[in-house]
PDB file of N, H, CA, C and O in Angstrom:
ATOM      1  N   MET A   1      55.100-190.932-147.455  1.00  0.00           N
ATOM      2  CA  MET A   1      56.543-190.772-147.451  1.00  0.00           C
ATOM      3  C   MET A   1      56.879-189.446-146.775  1.00  0.00           C
ATOM      4  O   MET A   1      56.180-188.449-146.959  1.00  0.00           O
ATOM      5  N   LYS A   2      57.937-189.448-146.004  1.00  0.00           N
ATOM      6  H   LYS A   2      58.505-190.258-145.855  1.00  0.00           H
ATOM      7  CA  LYS A   2      58.345-188.226-145.340  1.00  0.00           C
ATOM      8  C   LYS A   2      58.865-187.234-146.374  1.00  0.00           C
ATOM      9  O   LYS A   2      59.703-187.587-147.203  1.00  0.00           O
ATOM     10  N   PRO A   3      58.379-186.007-146.333  1.00  0.00           N
ATOM     11  CA  PRO A   3      58.814-185.026-147.332  1.00  0.00           C
ATOM     12  C   PRO A   3      60.324-184.766-147.298  1.00  0.00           C
ATOM     13  O   PRO A   3      60.924-184.489-148.337  1.00  0.00           O
ATOM     14  N   ARG A   4      60.929-184.851-146.136  1.00  0.00           N
ATOM     15  H   ARG A   4      60.441-185.076-145.293  1.00  0.00           H
ATOM     16  CA  ARG A   4      62.374-184.586-146.058  1.00  0.00           C
ATOM     17  C   ARG A   4      63.169-185.626-146.833  1.00  0.00           C
ATOM     18  O   ARG A   4      64.156-185.288-147.487  1.00  0.00           O
ATOM     19  N   ILE A   5      62.760-186.865-146.771  1.00  0.00           N
ATOM     20  H   ILE A   5      61.958-187.139-146.240  1.00  0.00           H
ATOM     21  CA  ILE A   5      63.453-187.923-147.506  1.00  0.00           C
ATOM     22  C   ILE A   5      63.184-187.789-149.001  1.00  0.00           C
ATOM     23  O   ILE A   5      64.071-188.066-149.809  1.00  0.00           O
ATOM     24  N   ALA A   6      61.995-187.375-149.381  1.00  0.00           N
ATOM     25  H   ALA A   6      61.274-187.150-148.725  1.00  0.00           H
ATOM     26  CA  ALA A   6      61.639-187.267-150.800  1.00  0.00           C
ATOM     27  C   ALA A   6      62.496-186.220-151.512  1.00  0.00           C
ATOM     28  O   ALA A   6      62.711-186.318-152.720  1.00  0.00           O
ATOM     29  N   TRP A   7      62.978-185.235-150.788  1.00  0.00           N
ATOM     30  H   TRP A   7      62.804-185.155-149.807  1.00  0.00           H
ATOM     31  CA  TRP A   7      63.831-184.208-151.395  1.00  0.00           C
ATOM     32  C   TRP A   7      65.151-184.788-151.891  1.00  0.00           C
ATOM     33  O   TRP A   7      65.810-184.183-152.738  1.00  0.00           O
ATOM     34  N   LEU A   8      65.543-185.940-151.381  1.00  0.00           N
ATOM     35  H   LEU A   8      65.008-186.431-150.693  1.00  0.00           H
ATOM     36  CA  LEU A   8      66.770-186.570-151.863  1.00  0.00           C
ATOM     37  C   LEU A   8      66.686-186.933-153.339  1.00  0.00           C
ATOM     38  O   LEU A   8      67.712-187.032-154.011  1.00  0.00           O
ATOM     39  N   ALA A   9      65.486-187.130-153.845  1.00  0.00           N
ATOM     40  H   ALA A   9      64.653-187.049-153.299  1.00  0.00           H
ATOM     41  CA  ALA A   9      65.311-187.505-155.247  1.00  0.00           C
ATOM     42  C   ALA A   9      65.752-186.394-156.198  1.00  0.00           C
ATOM     43  O   ALA A   9      65.971-186.656-157.381  1.00  0.00           O
ATOM     44  N   LEU A  10      65.884-185.183-155.720  1.00  0.00           N
ATOM     45  H   LEU A  10      65.707-184.969-154.760  1.00  0.00           H
ATOM     46  CA  LEU A  10      66.343-184.080-156.571  1.00  0.00           C
ATOM     47  C   LEU A  10      67.860-184.077-156.766  1.00  0.00           C
ATOM     48  O   LEU A  10      68.356-183.453-157.704  1.00  0.00           O
ATOM     49  N   LEU A  11      68.590-184.751-155.910  1.00  0.00           N
ATOM     50  H   LEU A  11      68.187-185.257-155.148  1.00  0.00           H
ATOM     51  CA  LEU A  11      70.050-184.752-156.028  1.00  0.00           C
ATOM     52  C   LEU A  11      70.555-185.353-157.345  1.00  0.00           C
ATOM     53  O   LEU A  11      71.425-184.750-157.975  1.00  0.00           O
ATOM     54  N   PRO A  12      70.057-186.500-157.787  1.00  0.00           N
ATOM     55  CA  PRO A  12      70.535-187.026-159.077  1.00  0.00           C
ATOM     56  C   PRO A  12      70.229-186.095-160.246  1.00  0.00           C
ATOM     57  O   PRO A  12      71.048-185.953-161.154  1.00  0.00           O
ATOM     58  N   VAL A  13      69.065-185.466-160.234  1.00  0.00           N
ATOM     59  H   VAL A  13      68.400-185.581-159.497  1.00  0.00           H
ATOM     60  CA  VAL A  13      68.712-184.532-161.300  1.00  0.00           C
ATOM     61  C   VAL A  13      69.677-183.363-161.313  1.00  0.00           C
ATOM     62  O   VAL A  13      70.164-182.957-162.368  1.00  0.00           O
ATOM     63  N   ALA A  14      69.950-182.824-160.133  1.00  0.00           N
ATOM     64  H   ALA A  14      69.554-183.154-159.276  1.00  0.00           H
ATOM     65  CA  ALA A  14      70.901-181.717-160.038  1.00  0.00           C
ATOM     66  C   ALA A  14      72.297-182.162-160.478  1.00  0.00           C
ATOM     67  O   ALA A  14      73.034-181.389-161.091  1.00  0.00           O
ATOM     68  N   GLY A  15      72.651-183.390-160.168  1.00  0.00           N
ATOM     69  H   GLY A  15      72.053-184.018-159.670  1.00  0.00           H
ATOM     70  CA  GLY A  15      73.957-183.902-160.575  1.00  0.00           C
ATOM     71  C   GLY A  15      74.095-184.002-162.078  1.00  0.00           C
ATOM     72  O   GLY A  15      75.108-183.583-162.638  1.00  0.00           O
ATOM     73  N   PHE A  16      73.079-184.559-162.743  1.00  0.00           N
ATOM     74  H   PHE A  16      72.257-184.899-162.287  1.00  0.00           H
ATOM     75  CA  PHE A  16      73.134-184.675-164.194  1.00  0.00           C
ATOM     76  C   PHE A  16      73.143-183.307-164.863  1.00  0.00           C
ATOM     77  O   PHE A  16      73.866-183.100-165.837  1.00  0.00           O
ATOM     78  N   LEU A  17      72.351-182.376-164.353  1.00  0.00           N
ATOM     79  H   LEU A  17      71.763-182.544-163.561  1.00  0.00           H
ATOM     80  CA  LEU A  17      72.271-181.063-164.976  1.00  0.00           C
ATOM     81  C   LEU A  17      73.516-180.214-164.727  1.00  0.00           C
ATOM     82  O   LEU A  17      73.842-179.347-165.538  1.00  0.00           O
ATOM     83  N   SER A  18      74.205-180.450-163.633  1.00  0.00           N
ATOM     84  H   SER A  18      73.941-181.155-162.974  1.00  0.00           H
ATOM     85  CA  SER A  18      75.388-179.637-163.321  1.00  0.00           C
ATOM     86  C   SER A  18      76.660-180.173-163.961  1.00  0.00           C
ATOM     87  O   SER A  18      77.699-179.517-163.881  1.00  0.00           O
ATOM     88  N   GLY A  19      76.616-181.327-164.585  1.00  0.00           N
ATOM     89  H   GLY A  19      75.772-181.859-164.650  1.00  0.00           H
ATOM     90  CA  GLY A  19      77.808-181.918-165.188  1.00  0.00           C
ATOM     91  C   GLY A  19      78.448-181.034-166.235  1.00  0.00           C
ATOM     92  O   GLY A  19      79.673-180.915-166.275  1.00  0.00           O
ATOM     93  N   GLY A  20      77.653-180.415-167.080  1.00  0.00           N
ATOM     94  H   GLY A  20      76.658-180.511-167.048  1.00  0.00           H
ATOM     95  CA  GLY A  20      78.189-179.538-168.114  1.00  0.00           C
ATOM     96  C   GLY A  20      78.881-178.324-167.551  1.00  0.00           C
ATOM     97  O   GLY A  20      79.912-177.895-168.068  1.00  0.00           O
ATOM     98  N   LEU A  21      78.316-177.758-166.480  1.00  0.00           N
ATOM     99  H   LEU A  21      77.478-178.106-166.059  1.00  0.00           H
ATOM    100  CA  LEU A  21      78.935-176.590-165.857  1.00  0.00           C
ATOM    101  C   LEU A  21      80.254-176.946-165.183  1.00  0.00           C
ATOM    102  O   LEU A  21      81.227-176.197-165.259  1.00  0.00           O
ATOM    103  N   ILE A  22      80.270-178.089-164.529  1.00  0.00           N
ATOM    104  H   ILE A  22      79.479-178.698-164.467  1.00  0.00           H
ATOM    105  CA  ILE A  22      81.477-178.511-163.822  1.00  0.00           C
ATOM    106  C   ILE A  22      82.568-178.911-164.804  1.00  0.00           C
ATOM    107  O   ILE A  22      83.750-178.700-164.531  1.00  0.00           O
ATOM    108  N   SER A  23      82.191-179.488-165.944  1.00  0.00           N
ATOM    109  H   SER A  23      81.231-179.660-166.166  1.00  0.00           H
ATOM    110  CA  SER A  23      83.199-179.959-166.893  1.00  0.00           C
ATOM    111  C   SER A  23      83.974-178.822-167.537  1.00  0.00           C
ATOM    112  O   SER A  23      85.057-179.047-168.077  1.00  0.00           O
ATOM    113  N   GLN A  24      83.447-177.614-167.493  1.00  0.00           N
ATOM    114  H   GLN A  24      82.567-177.431-167.054  1.00  0.00           H
ATOM    115  CA  GLN A  24      84.171-176.470-168.033  1.00  0.00           C
ATOM    116  C   GLN A  24      85.427-176.165-167.222  1.00  0.00           C
ATOM    117  O   GLN A  24      86.389-175.603-167.745  1.00  0.00           O
ATOM    118  N   HIS A  25      85.414-176.535-165.950  1.00  0.00           N
ATOM    119  H   HIS A  25      84.632-176.992-165.525  1.00  0.00           H
ATOM    120  CA  HIS A  25      86.534-176.221-165.060  1.00  0.00           C
ATOM    121  C   HIS A  25      87.335-177.454-164.662  1.00  0.00           C
ATOM    122  O   HIS A  25      88.301-177.351-163.906  1.00  0.00           O
ATOM    123  N   ALA A  26      86.945-178.600-165.159  1.00  0.00           N
ATOM    124  H   ALA A  26      86.160-178.684-165.774  1.00  0.00           H
ATOM    125  CA  ALA A  26      87.610-179.850-164.806  1.00  0.00           C
ATOM    126  C   ALA A  26      88.569-180.249-165.929  1.00  0.00           C
ATOM    127  O   ALA A  26      88.436-179.783-167.061  1.00  0.00           O
ATOM    128  N   PRO A  27      89.527-181.106-165.613  1.00  0.00           N
ATOM    129  CA  PRO A  27      90.409-181.595-166.687  1.00  0.00           C
ATOM    130  C   PRO A  27      89.607-182.403-167.711  1.00  0.00           C
ATOM    131  O   PRO A  27      88.589-183.009-167.377  1.00  0.00           O
ATOM    132  N   ALA A  28      90.073-182.404-168.946  1.00  0.00           N
ATOM    133  H   ALA A  28      90.900-181.913-169.217  1.00  0.00           H
ATOM    134  CA  ALA A  28      89.345-183.090-170.019  1.00  0.00           C
ATOM    135  C   ALA A  28      89.305-184.596-169.791  1.00  0.00           C
ATOM    136  O   ALA A  28      88.283-185.235-170.043  1.00  0.00           O
ATOM    137  N   LEU A  29      90.399-185.160-169.322  1.00  0.00           N
ATOM    138  H   LEU A  29      91.229-184.641-169.118  1.00  0.00           H
ATOM    139  CA  LEU A  29      90.471-186.600-169.089  1.00  0.00           C
ATOM    140  C   LEU A  29      90.791-186.888-167.632  1.00  0.00           C
ATOM    141  O   LEU A  29      91.610-186.207-167.016  1.00  0.00           O
ATOM    142  N   VAL A  30      90.146-187.889-167.098  1.00  0.00           N
ATOM    143  H   VAL A  30      89.481-188.443-167.598  1.00  0.00           H
ATOM    144  CA  VAL A  30      90.424-188.370-165.749  1.00  0.00           C
ATOM    145  C   VAL A  30      90.717-189.859-165.880  1.00  0.00           C
ATOM    146  O   VAL A  30      89.842-190.634-166.267  1.00  0.00           O
ATOM    147  N   PHE A  31      91.928-190.256-165.564  1.00  0.00           N
ATOM    148  H   PHE A  31      92.639-189.627-165.250  1.00  0.00           H
ATOM    149  CA  PHE A  31      92.370-191.646-165.732  1.00  0.00           C
ATOM    150  C   PHE A  31      92.193-192.112-167.178  1.00  0.00           C
ATOM    151  O   PHE A  31      91.920-193.287-167.423  1.00  0.00           O
ATOM    152  N   GLY A  32      92.349-191.196-168.130  1.00  0.00           N
ATOM    153  H   GLY A  32      92.572-190.242-167.931  1.00  0.00           H
ATOM    154  CA  GLY A  32      92.236-191.539-169.532  1.00  0.00           C
ATOM    155  C   GLY A  32      90.811-191.644-170.052  1.00  0.00           C
ATOM    156  O   GLY A  32      90.595-192.039-171.197  1.00  0.00           O
ATOM    157  N   ILE A  33      89.842-191.296-169.223  1.00  0.00           N
ATOM    158  H   ILE A  33      90.018-190.975-168.292  1.00  0.00           H
ATOM    159  CA  ILE A  33      88.428-191.374-169.599  1.00  0.00           C
ATOM    160  C   ILE A  33      87.871-189.950-169.589  1.00  0.00           C
ATOM    161  O   ILE A  33      88.205-189.177-168.690  1.00  0.00           O
ATOM    162  N   PRO A  34      87.039-189.585-170.553  1.00  0.00           N
ATOM    163  CA  PRO A  34      86.465-188.240-170.554  1.00  0.00           C
ATOM    164  C   PRO A  34      85.726-187.937-169.247  1.00  0.00           C
ATOM    165  O   PRO A  34      85.032-188.790-168.694  1.00  0.00           O
ATOM    166  N   PHE A  35      85.895-186.708-168.774  1.00  0.00           N
ATOM    167  H   PHE A  35      86.459-186.015-169.223  1.00  0.00           H
ATOM    168  CA  PHE A  35      85.321-186.314-167.487  1.00  0.00           C
ATOM    169  C   PHE A  35      83.811-186.514-167.444  1.00  0.00           C
ATOM    170  O   PHE A  35      83.285-187.027-166.456  1.00  0.00           O
ATOM    171  N   LEU A  36      83.102-186.114-168.507  1.00  0.00           N
ATOM    172  H   LEU A  36      83.529-185.697-169.310  1.00  0.00           H
ATOM    173  CA  LEU A  36      81.637-186.232-168.477  1.00  0.00           C
ATOM    174  C   LEU A  36      81.171-187.676-168.397  1.00  0.00           C
ATOM    175  O   LEU A  36      80.125-187.954-167.810  1.00  0.00           O
ATOM    176  N   LEU A  37      81.930-188.602-168.978  1.00  0.00           N
ATOM    177  H   LEU A  37      82.780-188.376-169.454  1.00  0.00           H
ATOM    178  CA  LEU A  37      81.563-190.019-168.878  1.00  0.00           C
ATOM    179  C   LEU A  37      81.667-190.492-167.430  1.00  0.00           C
ATOM    180  O   LEU A  37      80.792-191.204-166.935  1.00  0.00           O
ATOM    181  N   ILE A  38      82.730-190.096-166.767  1.00  0.00           N
ATOM    182  H   ILE A  38      83.440-189.518-167.168  1.00  0.00           H
ATOM    183  CA  ILE A  38      82.888-190.454-165.351  1.00  0.00           C
ATOM    184  C   ILE A  38      81.804-189.776-164.511  1.00  0.00           C
ATOM    185  O   ILE A  38      81.224-190.400-163.622  1.00  0.00           O
ATOM    186  N   TRP A  39      81.531-188.500-164.794  1.00  0.00           N
ATOM    187  H   TRP A  39      82.002-187.993-165.517  1.00  0.00           H
ATOM    188  CA  TRP A  39      80.515-187.759-164.039  1.00  0.00           C
ATOM    189  C   TRP A  39      79.151-188.441-164.166  1.00  0.00           C
ATOM    190  O   TRP A  39      78.451-188.618-163.169  1.00  0.00           O
ATOM    191  N   ASN A  40      78.772-188.823-165.391  1.00  0.00           N
ATOM    192  H   ASN A  40      79.341-188.678-166.201  1.00  0.00           H
ATOM    193  CA  ASN A  40      77.485-189.480-165.588  1.00  0.00           C
ATOM    194  C   ASN A  40      77.441-190.848-164.920  1.00  0.00           C
ATOM    195  O   ASN A  40      76.402-191.231-164.382  1.00  0.00           O
ATOM    196  N   ALA A  41      78.531-191.586-164.941  1.00  0.00           N
ATOM    197  H   ALA A  41      79.375-191.276-165.378  1.00  0.00           H
ATOM    198  CA  ALA A  41      78.568-192.891-164.280  1.00  0.00           C
ATOM    199  C   ALA A  41      78.397-192.737-162.774  1.00  0.00           C
ATOM    200  O   ALA A  41      77.680-193.517-162.146  1.00  0.00           O
ATOM    201  N   VAL A  42      79.045-191.745-162.197  1.00  0.00           N
ATOM    202  H   VAL A  42      79.628-191.112-162.707  1.00  0.00           H
ATOM    203  CA  VAL A  42      78.897-191.492-160.756  1.00  0.00           C
ATOM    204  C   VAL A  42      77.461-191.078-160.439  1.00  0.00           C
ATOM    205  O   VAL A  42      76.910-191.485-159.416  1.00  0.00           O
ATOM    206  N   CYS A  43      76.857-190.278-161.304  1.00  0.00           N
ATOM    207  H   CYS A  43      77.304-189.947-162.135  1.00  0.00           H
ATOM    208  CA  CYS A  43      75.464-189.867-161.082  1.00  0.00           C
ATOM    209  C   CYS A  43      74.515-191.055-161.155  1.00  0.00           C
ATOM    210  O   CYS A  43      73.571-191.138-160.369  1.00  0.00           O
ATOM    211  N   VAL A  44      74.749-191.969-162.079  1.00  0.00           N
ATOM    212  H   VAL A  44      75.516-191.901-162.718  1.00  0.00           H
ATOM    213  CA  VAL A  44      73.899-193.157-162.181  1.00  0.00           C
ATOM    214  C   VAL A  44      74.035-194.020-160.931  1.00  0.00           C
ATOM    215  O   VAL A  44      73.034-194.489-160.388  1.00  0.00           O
ATOM    216  N   LEU A  45      75.252-194.230-160.478  1.00  0.00           N
ATOM    217  H   LEU A  45      76.065-193.850-160.919  1.00  0.00           H
ATOM    218  CA  LEU A  45      75.462-195.033-159.269  1.00  0.00           C
ATOM    219  C   LEU A  45      74.865-194.361-158.038  1.00  0.00           C
ATOM    220  O   LEU A  45      74.255-195.024-157.199  1.00  0.00           O
ATOM    221  N   SER A  46      75.040-193.049-157.929  1.00  0.00           N
ATOM    222  H   SER A  46      75.535-192.510-158.611  1.00  0.00           H
ATOM    223  CA  SER A  46      74.478-192.346-156.767  1.00  0.00           C
ATOM    224  C   SER A  46      72.945-192.350-156.814  1.00  0.00           C
ATOM    225  O   SER A  46      72.296-192.352-155.768  1.00  0.00           O
ATOM    226  N   THR A  47      72.368-192.351-158.014  1.00  0.00           N
ATOM    227  H   THR A  47      72.895-192.350-158.864  1.00  0.00           H
ATOM    228  CA  THR A  47      70.914-192.444-158.132  1.00  0.00           C
ATOM    229  C   THR A  47      70.406-193.748-157.531  1.00  0.00           C
ATOM    230  O   THR A  47      69.392-193.761-156.834  1.00  0.00           O
ATOM    231  N   SER A  48      71.106-194.838-157.799  1.00  0.00           N
ATOM    232  H   SER A  48      71.930-194.828-158.366  1.00  0.00           H
ATOM    233  CA  SER A  48      70.711-196.133-157.236  1.00  0.00           C
ATOM    234  C   SER A  48      70.783-196.109-155.716  1.00  0.00           C
ATOM    235  O   SER A  48      69.887-196.610-155.036  1.00  0.00           O
ATOM    236  N   VAL A  49      71.835-195.536-155.195  1.00  0.00           N
ATOM    237  H   VAL A  49      72.563-195.129-155.747  1.00  0.00           H
ATOM    238  CA  VAL A  49      72.000-195.467-153.735  1.00  0.00           C
ATOM    239  C   VAL A  49      70.913-194.589-153.120  1.00  0.00           C
ATOM    240  O   VAL A  49      70.319-194.961-152.107  1.00  0.00           O
ATOM    241  N   ILE A  50      70.650-193.446-153.710  1.00  0.00           N
ATOM    242  H   ILE A  50      71.133-193.144-154.532  1.00  0.00           H
ATOM    243  CA  ILE A  50      69.651-192.526-153.164  1.00  0.00           C
ATOM    244  C   ILE A  50      68.253-193.139-153.217  1.00  0.00           C
ATOM    245  O   ILE A  50      67.488-193.008-152.261  1.00  0.00           O
ATOM    246  N   LEU A  51      67.913-193.800-154.309  1.00  0.00           N
ATOM    247  H   LEU A  51      68.534-193.907-155.085  1.00  0.00           H
ATOM    248  CA  LEU A  51      66.591-194.434-154.392  1.00  0.00           C
ATOM    249  C   LEU A  51      66.457-195.587-153.410  1.00  0.00           C
ATOM    250  O   LEU A  51      65.363-195.834-152.902  1.00  0.00           O
ATOM    251  N   THR A  52      67.540-196.296-153.133  1.00  0.00           N
ATOM    252  H   THR A  52      68.429-196.095-153.546  1.00  0.00           H
ATOM    253  CA  THR A  52      67.513-197.341-152.110  1.00  0.00           C
ATOM    254  C   THR A  52      67.260-196.740-150.730  1.00  0.00           C
ATOM    255  O   THR A  52      66.506-197.300-149.935  1.00  0.00           O
ATOM    256  N   ILE A  53      67.884-195.612-150.449  1.00  0.00           N
ATOM    257  H   ILE A  53      68.496-195.157-151.095  1.00  0.00           H
ATOM    258  CA  ILE A  53      67.672-194.933-149.163  1.00  0.00           C
ATOM    259  C   ILE A  53      66.219-194.468-149.049  1.00  0.00           C
ATOM    260  O   ILE A  53      65.594-194.648-148.003  1.00  0.00           O
ATOM    261  N   ILE A  54      65.684-193.881-150.100  1.00  0.00           N
ATOM    262  H   ILE A  54      66.191-193.735-150.949  1.00  0.00           H
ATOM    263  CA  ILE A  54      64.292-193.419-150.082  1.00  0.00           C
ATOM    264  C   ILE A  54      63.344-194.607-149.874  1.00  0.00           C
ATOM    265  O   ILE A  54      62.403-194.522-149.085  1.00  0.00           O
ATOM    266  N   TYR A  55      63.594-195.704-150.576  1.00  0.00           N
ATOM    267  H   TYR A  55      64.359-195.773-151.216  1.00  0.00           H
ATOM    268  CA  TYR A  55      62.763-196.902-150.431  1.00  0.00           C
ATOM    269  C   TYR A  55      62.822-197.436-149.004  1.00  0.00           C
ATOM    270  O   TYR A  55      61.801-197.831-148.442  1.00  0.00           O
ATOM    271  N   HIS A  56      64.004-197.448-148.426  1.00  0.00           N
ATOM    272  H   HIS A  56      64.834-197.126-148.882  1.00  0.00           H
ATOM    273  CA  HIS A  56      64.173-197.985-147.072  1.00  0.00           C
ATOM    274  C   HIS A  56      63.401-197.163-146.044  1.00  0.00           C
ATOM    275  O   HIS A  56      62.829-197.729-145.113  1.00  0.00           O
ATOM    276  N   PHE A  57      63.375-195.851-146.194  1.00  0.00           N
ATOM    277  H   PHE A  57      63.840-195.391-146.950  1.00  0.00           H
ATOM    278  CA  PHE A  57      62.731-194.991-145.205  1.00  0.00           C
ATOM    279  C   PHE A  57      61.264-194.685-145.514  1.00  0.00           C
ATOM    280  O   PHE A  57      60.611-193.985-144.740  1.00  0.00           O
ATOM    281  N   ASP A  58      60.740-195.190-146.620  1.00  0.00           N
ATOM    282  H   ASP A  58      61.271-195.758-147.249  1.00  0.00           H
ATOM    283  CA  ASP A  58      59.336-194.969-146.962  1.00  0.00           C
ATOM    284  C   ASP A  58      58.462-195.839-146.062  1.00  0.00           C
ATOM    285  O   ASP A  58      58.605-197.062-146.061  1.00  0.00           O
ATOM    286  N   PRO A  59      57.560-195.225-145.297  1.00  0.00           N
ATOM    287  CA  PRO A  59      56.719-196.019-144.393  1.00  0.00           C
ATOM    288  C   PRO A  59      55.822-197.014-145.123  1.00  0.00           C
ATOM    289  O   PRO A  59      55.429-198.015-144.524  1.00  0.00           O
ATOM    290  N   ALA A  60      55.488-196.786-146.365  1.00  0.00           N
ATOM    291  H   ALA A  60      55.807-195.972-146.851  1.00  0.00           H
ATOM    292  CA  ALA A  60      54.612-197.713-147.108  1.00  0.00           C
ATOM    293  C   ALA A  60      55.318-199.039-147.387  1.00  0.00           C
ATOM    294  O   ALA A  60      54.658-200.021-147.725  1.00  0.00           O
ATOM    295  N   ASN A  61      56.619-199.088-147.254  1.00  0.00           N
ATOM    296  H   ASN A  61      57.155-198.290-146.979  1.00  0.00           H
ATOM    297  CA  ASN A  61      57.364-200.313-147.543  1.00  0.00           C
ATOM    298  C   ASN A  61      57.682-201.125-146.290  1.00  0.00           C
ATOM    299  O   ASN A  61      58.446-202.088-146.361  1.00  0.00           O
ATOM    300  N   ARG A  62      57.123-200.760-145.171  1.00  0.00           N
ATOM    301  H   ARG A  62      56.503-199.978-145.114  1.00  0.00           H
ATOM    302  CA  ARG A  62      57.338-201.515-143.942  1.00  0.00           C
ATOM    303  C   ARG A  62      56.621-202.859-144.038  1.00  0.00           C
ATOM    304  O   ARG A  62      55.557-202.950-144.650  1.00  0.00           O
ATOM    305  N   SER A  63      57.186-203.884-143.451  1.00  0.00           N
ATOM    306  H   SER A  63      58.051-203.810-142.954  1.00  0.00           H
ATOM    307  CA  SER A  63      56.536-205.195-143.479  1.00  0.00           C
ATOM    308  C   SER A  63      55.256-205.142-142.646  1.00  0.00           C
ATOM    309  O   SER A  63      55.200-204.491-141.602  1.00  0.00           O
ATOM    310  N   GLY A  64      54.248-205.833-143.127  1.00  0.00           N
ATOM    311  H   GLY A  64      54.294-206.362-143.974  1.00  0.00           H
ATOM    312  CA  GLY A  64      52.973-205.868-142.430  1.00  0.00           C
ATOM    313  C   GLY A  64      51.979-204.849-142.943  1.00  0.00           C
ATOM    314  O   GLY A  64      50.795-204.923-142.616  1.00  0.00           O
ATOM    315  N   ASP A  65      52.440-203.893-143.745  1.00  0.00           N
ATOM    316  H   ASP A  65      53.402-203.833-144.011  1.00  0.00           H
ATOM    317  CA  ASP A  65      51.523-202.925-144.335  1.00  0.00           C
ATOM    318  C   ASP A  65      50.964-203.489-145.634  1.00  0.00           C
ATOM    319  O   ASP A  65      51.646-204.206-146.366  1.00  0.00           O
ATOM    320  N   SER A  66      49.726-203.153-145.897  1.00  0.00           N
ATOM    321  H   SER A  66      49.172-202.570-145.302  1.00  0.00           H
ATOM    322  CA  SER A  66      49.102-203.631-147.147  1.00  0.00           C
ATOM    323  C   SER A  66      49.048-202.541-148.157  1.00  0.00           C
ATOM    324  O   SER A  66      48.559-202.751-149.266  1.00  0.00           O
TER     325      SER A  66
END
């Protein structure tokens, strides 16, 4: 796997860990839902997208490779 693409896997971790810091400066409710709940949902969805990107660019997942 290309090391540059593998670094993308740190983004979801940083997102989950930074939620508490960001929530101190954000409004308590967003569309009637607590900010941290929305933040965690966005982090979960972005994790799926990032892992799909990593999987797509991983040379071991190319067709024809064993």
